[in-house]
C-alpha positions as CSV (number, residue, x, y, z in Angstrom):
1,X,69.5,232.5,227.4
2,X,72.3,233.3,224.9
3,X,74.9,230.4,224.9
4,X,77.5,232.6,223.4
5,X,77.7,234.7,226.5
6,X,78.4,231.6,228.6
7,X,81.0,230.4,226.2
8,X,83.2,233.4,226.5
9,X,83.8,233.2,230.3
10,X,84.3,229.5,230.1
11,X,86.9,229.9,227.3
12,X,88.7,232.6,229.4
13,X,88.7,230.4,232.4
14,X,90.2,227.5,230.5
15,X,92.9,229.7,229.0
16,X,93.9,231.1,232.4
17,X,94.1,227.6,234.0
18,X,97.6,226.3,233.9
19,X,98.6,222.7,233.9
20,X,101.0,221.3,236.5
21,X,103.8,219.3,234.9
22,X,104.1,216.9,237.8
23,X,100.5,215.7,237.7
24,X,99.9,212.2,236.3
25,X,96.5,211.4,235.0
26,X,95.2,208.0,235.8
27,X,94.2,207.4,232.2
28,X,97.8,208.0,231.1
29,X,99.2,205.3,233.4
30,X,96.5,202.9,232.4
31,X,97.2,203.4,228.7
32,X,100.9,203.1,229.2
33,X,100.7,199.8,231.0
34,X,97.7,197.8,230.0
35,X,97.1,195.3,232.7
36,X,95.1,192.1,232.7
37,X,91.8,192.8,234.3
38,X,88.5,191.0,234.5
39,X,86.3,191.3,231.4
40,X,82.6,192.2,231.2
41,X,80.3,189.2,231.6
42,X,82.9,187.2,233.6
43,X,81.5,185.4,236.7
44,X,82.6,186.4,240.2
45,X,83.9,182.8,240.7
46,X,86.1,183.2,237.5
47,X,87.4,186.5,238.7
48,X,88.4,185.1,242.1
49,X,89.9,182.0,240.5
50,X,92.1,184.2,238.2
51,X,92.9,187.2,240.4
52,X,92.6,185.6,243.9
53,X,90.6,186.9,246.8
54,X,89.9,190.7,246.7
55,X,91.5,192.9,249.3
56,X,88.1,194.1,250.3
57,X,84.5,193.4,249.4
58,X,82.5,196.6,249.8
59,X,78.9,196.7,251.0
60,X,76.4,196.1,248.2
61,X,74.6,199.1,246.8
62,X,71.2,199.4,245.1
63,X,68.3,196.9,245.1
64,X,65.8,199.3,246.6
65,X,63.5,198.8,243.6
66,X,63.2,196.0,241.1
67,X,64.6,198.3,238.4
68,X,67.7,199.0,240.5
69,X,69.9,195.9,240.6
70,X,72.2,195.2,243.5
71,X,75.8,196.1,242.7
72,X,78.7,194.4,244.4
73,X,82.2,195.8,244.4
74,X,85.5,194.0,245.0
75,X,88.6,196.0,245.5
76,X,92.0,194.7,244.2
77,X,95.3,196.5,244.5
78,X,95.2,197.9,240.9
79,X,91.4,198.0,240.1
80,X,87.9,197.7,241.5
81,X,85.4,195.3,239.9
82,X,81.7,196.0,239.8
83,X,79.3,193.0,239.6
84,X,75.6,192.8,238.9
85,X,74.0,189.4,239.6
86,X,77.4,187.8,239.9
87,X,78.6,189.1,236.5
88,X,81.3,191.7,235.9
89,X,79.7,194.9,234.5
90,X,82.7,197.2,234.9
91,X,86.3,197.5,236.0
92,X,87.9,200.7,237.2
93,X,91.6,201.4,237.8
94,X,92.5,202.5,241.3
95,X,94.8,205.5,242.0
96,X,98.5,204.4,242.4
97,X,99.4,207.4,244.6
98,X,97.6,210.4,246.2
99,X,99.3,212.6,243.7
100,X,97.7,210.8,240.7
101,X,94.6,212.5,239.4
102,X,91.9,209.9,238.9
103,X,88.5,208.7,240.2
104,X,87.4,209.4,243.7
105,X,87.7,206.4,246.1
106,X,84.5,204.2,246.3
107,X,81.8,205.2,248.7
108,X,82.1,203.0,251.8
């Protein structure tokens, strides 16, 4: 398949797509106001000691096979923390408002 033929319609589509000036990207807000968030490798107990109890502890995901570790998720007002074996593996900023373009809400 000729990749040049695919590139032309994609380029035309991108050129025609306008940007809305009222949209705020989540990454723009996060870069403007760097917040204190848990760091990778921190224990769940240390996160709770520093940031308090989470608003919500979501159901664990994974663990069906030995290769798939159980992932726990804690939701705080500004971010969601992902744990593997009681250690932080990632922190994701939450949307501040429905108008903000950012990650989809976590799967319940």
